[in-house]
C-alpha positions in Angstrom: 49.9 -94.2 52.7 47.6 -91.8 50.9 47.1 -94.6 48.3 46.1 -97.3 50.5 43.4 -95.0 51.9 42.1 -94.1 48.9 41.6 -97.7 47.6 40.1 -98.7 50.9 37.8 -95.9 50.5 36.7 -96.9 47.0 36.1 -100.7 48.0 34.0 -99.9 51.0 32.0 -97.4 48.9 31.3 -100.1 46.4 30.2 -102.6 48.9 28.2 -100.0 50.6 26.0 -99.5 47.5 25.1 -103.0 48.0 23.3 -102.4 51.4 22.0 -98.8 52.2 23.0 -96.0 50.0 21.6 -93.6 52.6 23.9 -94.4 55.1 25.1 -92.4 57.3 21.9 -90.3 56.7 23.1 -86.9 55.8 21.7 -83.5 57.0 22.9 -80.5 55.5 22.2 -77.2 57.5 21.2 -74.6 55.0 19.6 -72.3 57.6 22.0 -69.4 58.3 23.0 -69.7 61.7 25.8 -67.4 63.2 26.9 -68.9 66.4 27.2 -72.0 68.6 23.8 -70.9 70.7 21.9 -70.6 67.1 23.3 -74.2 66.4 22.1 -75.4 69.8 18.7 -73.8 69.3 18.3 -75.3 65.7 19.3 -78.8 67.5 16.5 -78.4 69.9 14.0 -77.5 67.4 15.1 -80.3 65.1 15.8 -82.7 67.8 12.9 -85.2 67.4 13.5 -85.5 63.8 17.1 -86.2 64.3 16.6 -89.0 66.6 13.8 -90.6 64.5 16.4 -90.5 61.6 19.1 -92.1 63.9 16.9 -94.8 64.9 16.2 -95.7 61.3 19.6 -95.4 59.7 21.9 -95.7 62.7 23.8 -93.0 61.9 23.2 -89.3 61.2 25.8 -86.8 59.9 24.7 -82.9 60.6 26.9 -80.8 58.7 27.2 -77.0 58.1 26.8 -75.7 61.7 29.2 -73.2 63.0 30.7 -75.0 65.7 34.5 -74.7 66.8 35.4 -76.0 70.2 34.5 -78.4 73.2 32.1 -75.6 74.5 30.2 -75.4 71.5 29.8 -79.2 71.2 28.7 -79.3 74.8 25.8 -76.9 74.1 24.7 -79.0 71.2 24.8 -82.1 73.3 22.7 -80.4 75.9 20.3 -79.5 73.1 19.7 -83.0 72.2 18.5 -83.7 75.7 20.2 -87.2 75.9 20.9 -88.7 79.5 24.6 -88.2 80.0 26.6 -91.6 80.4 30.0 -90.5 81.9 33.2 -91.4 81.1 34.4 -91.5 84.6 31.7 -94.0 85.6 32.0 -96.0 82.6 34.2 -99.3 82.3 35.7 -98.0 79.0 39.3 -99.3 78.5 40.2 -96.5 76.4 42.4 -93.3 77.6 40.2 -90.3 77.1 40.6 -86.4 78.6 37.5 -84.9 80.0 37.1 -81.4 78.4 33.5 -80.8 79.9 31.4 -83.0 82.2 29.6 -84.4 79.1 32.7 -83.9 76.5 35.8 -85.8 76.2 38.4 -86.7 73.6 37.7 -89.9 71.5 40.7 -91.5 72.2 44.3 -90.8 73.4 45.8 -93.6 71.4 48.8 -92.6 69.0 47.9 -91.8 65.5 49.3 -95.0 64.0 47.3 -97.1 66.2 43.7 -98.5 64.2 40.7 -98.5 66.6 38.8 -101.5 65.0 35.1 -101.8 64.7 33.1 -102.3 67.7 29.8 -101.4 69.4 30.9 -98.9 72.5 31.6 -100.8 75.6 29.9 -103.9 74.3 32.7 -105.9 76.2 31.4 -104.7 79.5 27.8 -105.4 81.3 27.2 -101.5 80.9 27.1 -99.4 77.5 25.6 -96.3 76.3 22.8 -96.2 73.7 24.0 -93.3 71.8 27.2 -91.6 70.6 27.7 -88.1 69.6 31.0 -87.1 67.6 32.3 -83.6 66.8 35.1 -82.7 64.4 37.2 -80.0 65.9 40.0 -80.5 63.5 40.4 -83.1 60.6 43.6 -84.9 60.1 45.9 -84.2 57.0 45.5 -87.7 55.7 43.3 -90.8 56.8 41.7 -90.6 60.4 38.3 -91.5 58.9 35.6 -93.0 61.2 34.4 -96.4 59.8 31.0 -97.2 60.3 29.3 -100.7 59.8 25.6 -101.5 60.0 25.6 -104.7 62.6 22.2 -105.7 61.3 23.4 -106.0 58.0 26.4 -107.6 59.0 24.6 -110.1 61.1 22.6 -111.2 57.9 25.8 -111.7 56.2 27.4 -113.9 58.7 24.3 -116.3 59.0 24.5 -116.4 55.5 28.1 -117.5 55.5 29.2 -118.9 58.7 26.0 -119.7 60.6 27.8 -122.3 62.9 29.7 -119.2 64.6 26.5 -117.3 64.9 24.6 -120.7 66.5 27.6 -120.8 69.0 27.6 -117.4 70.0 24.0 -117.2 70.7 23.7 -120.5 72.5 27.1 -119.9 74.4 27.6 -116.1 74.6 31.2 -114.6 74.8 33.8 -113.7 77.2 36.4 -111.0 77.0 39.9 -111.0 78.7 41.9 -107.8 79.1 45.2 -106.7 81.1 44.6 -103.4 82.7 48.0 -101.3 83.4 48.6 -100.0 86.9 49.0 -96.6 85.2 47.6 -95.1 81.9 49.4 -96.6 78.9 49.0 -93.6 76.3 50.6 -95.8 73.6 47.7 -98.1 73.8 43.9 -97.8 72.2 42.9 -100.1 75.7 45.5 -98.2 78.1 43.2 -97.1 80.9 44.6 -97.8 84.3 42.6 -100.4 86.4 42.4 -97.7 89.0 40.6 -95.0 86.6 38.3 -97.9 85.1 37.4 -99.2 88.4 37.0 -96.0 90.2 39.5 -97.7 92.8 42.5 -96.3 94.9 43.6 -99.7 96.1 43.6 -103.4 95.4 40.9 -104.2 97.9 38.6 -101.6 96.5 39.1 -102.9 93.1 38.4 -106.5 93.8 35.3 -105.4 95.6 34.2 -103.5 92.5 35.1 -106.6 90.3 33.0 -108.8 92.5 30.0 -106.6 92.0 30.5 -107.0 88.2 31.0 -110.7 88.5 34.2 -110.5 86.9 37.3 -112.9 87.4 40.6 -111.6 88.0 44.4 -112.0 88.4 47.2 -109.7 89.7 50.2 -109.8 87.7 53.7 -108.3 88.0 54.1 -104.5 87.8 50.5 -104.5 89.5 48.9 -104.8 86.1 45.5 -106.5 86.5 44.2 -109.3 84.3 40.4 -109.6 84.0 37.8 -111.7 82.4 34.0 -110.6 82.0 31.1 -112.5 82.9 29.4 -114.4 79.9 27.9 -111.7 77.8 25.6 -112.0 74.8 27.0 -111.5 71.2 23.8 -110.6 69.5 20.7 -108.8 70.4 17.5 -107.6 69.2 16.6 -104.1 69.1 13.0 -102.5 70.0 11.8 -102.6 66.3 12.5 -106.2 65.8 16.1 -106.1 64.0 18.7 -108.2 65.4 22.3 -107.0 65.5 25.8 -108.4 65.8 26.4 -106.5 69.1 29.8 -107.3 70.6 33.5 -106.2 70.8 34.9 -109.3 69.1 36.3 -107.6 65.8 38.1 -104.9 68.0 39.2 -107.1 71.0 40.6 -110.0 68.1 42.2 -107.4 65.9 43.2 -104.5 68.1 44.0 -105.6 71.6 47.7 -105.9 71.1 49.7 -103.8 73.5 52.6 -104.8 75.4 50.6 -106.4 78.3 47.7 -108.1 75.9 50.1 -109.2 72.9 49.5 -113.1 72.2 47.0 -113.5 75.1 43.5 -115.2 74.7 41.3 -111.9 74.4 37.8 -113.7 73.4 36.2 -117.1 74.1 32.9 -118.6 74.1 31.1 -118.3 77.4 32.0 -122.1 78.0 35.6 -121.2 78.0 36.1 -122.7 74.5 38.1 -121.1 71.6 36.7 -118.8 68.9 38.5 -119.8 65.7 40.9 -117.5 64.3 39.6 -118.5 60.9 35.9 -117.9 61.6 37.1 -114.5 63.1 39.0 -113.5 59.9 35.9 -114.2 58.2 33.9 -111.9 60.4 36.5 -109.1 59.9 36.3 -109.4 56.1 32.5 -109.6 56.0 32.4 -106.4 58.2 34.9 -104.4 56.3 33.1 -105.1 53.0 30.2 -103.4 54.0 31.8 -100.7 56.1 31.5 -96.9 55.3 34.4 -94.8 55.9 33.4 -91.2 57.1 36.0 -88.6 56.5 35.8 -85.7 58.8 35.0 -81.8 57.9 35.6 -79.2 60.5 32.2 -78.7 62.5 30.9 -82.2 61.5 28.3 -83.8 64.0 27.8 -87.3 63.8 25.2 -89.2 65.9 25.6 -92.9 66.1 23.0 -95.5 67.5 25.4 -97.7 69.5 22.9 -100.7 69.1 22.8 -100.6 65.4 26.1 -99.4 64.3 29.8 -100.2 64.9 32.5 -97.6 64.5 36.4 -97.2 64.8 39.2 -95.0 63.8 41.4 -95.5 61.0 45.3 -94.4 61.3 46.2 -90.7 60.4 48.8 -88.3 59.8 48.6 -84.6 61.4 46.4 -83.1 63.9 43.1 -84.9 64.3 40.7 -83.6 67.2 37.5 -85.7 67.0 35.5 -85.1 70.7 33.0 -87.4 72.0 29.7 -87.8 74.3 27.8 -90.7 75.3 24.2 -91.1 76.2 22.6 -93.6 78.4 
């Protein structure tokens, strides 16, 4: 396993040099700060600079702050003055555990499960604009967070498979997922339909799905199969850059738990099939320009959810990475 991670790291760094040598933008804190309160004050003072960097580069790594736990991280998120996007009210299909109102575990899936590249909640009609991650404890081996700049990826896709981009932009995309009746901790998509939809009964779940314009089917064991409305697969951001904004890679490569194994998870908005051959090319091109961030204790990583996809490599040992989302 160790050799595999090293080879992947070498390959991604090689291709990264072909795109953006300053990604993610790293800020090393050299000022002497003694505690989490001091770290929060520093972040409050540097907030505008950090957010400007984030808008330019898509990801900013802040290293050197004396942060130890979820409460320290919570104070830092508050200092950044970002509007909270709560896990409870989100349509995320990942199982997470709240540590504070703003802070929760990144994903409770087992260490051997890879979380593939995605824009957070891009498979739903509502999604955050910014993500903040904090490393409480790095893993022994593996566990890096892959980061891929979606504007660069879109350029490569338009150069190599323009027919796919044309169809995605003209037809849109739909996602199908089977939600369990109770949380499935063995899956990266194991959040129950009750928790996801904020419902305590089938009737209230159906009311919520109607509001979201989803279609659905009740399966055996009270599992719930849902299909989203037609969603965009690219988007234009404020500064004129266009990005490959969707959850296609993660759904194609990763939605393979006991309920979703072998099922159709993605399709064009008109119901037609998205070719597996084309999706393999998408995955390969994305991997070629992906940077793997290897965590150190205390790292803060800010990610622009519209510019950058992220994921999680498999790992060995204890890995504690917390997350907070912003509208």
